[in-house]
C-alpha distance (Angstrom), angle and dihedral (degrees) to the residues before:
residue distance angle dihedral
X1 . . .
X2 3.80 . .
X3 3.81 114.0 .
X4 3.81 91.3 -127.4
X5 3.81 90.6 63.9
X6 3.81 91.3 50.3
X7 3.79 90.3 47.9
X8 3.80 91.6 50.0
X9 3.83 91.2 50.0
X10 3.79 89.6 49.3
X11 3.80 92.2 52.2
X12 3.83 91.5 47.8
X13 3.82 90.2 50.6
X14 3.81 91.5 49.1
X15 3.81 90.3 49.8
X16 3.80 95.8 47.2
X17 3.83 101.9 39.7
X18 3.84 93.9 74.0
X19 3.81 90.2 48.5
X20 3.81 91.0 50.6
X21 3.82 91.3 46.7
X22 3.82 90.7 52.5
X23 3.83 94.0 39.5
X24 3.82 99.3 50.2
X25 3.84 97.3 58.9
X26 3.81 88.8 47.9
X27 3.82 90.1 53.3
X28 3.81 91.1 47.3
X29 3.82 90.5 48.4
X30 3.79 90.9 50.2
X31 3.81 90.2 49.7
X32 3.81 90.1 48.1
X33 3.80 90.5 55.1
């Protein structure tokens, strides 16, 4: 696997992890209500 692909995947993960971390509690809160 070319390193560029791995690097791109890593960047995507770094960009999306904070969104998932902030999105999941909101979904759980909505389900709790």
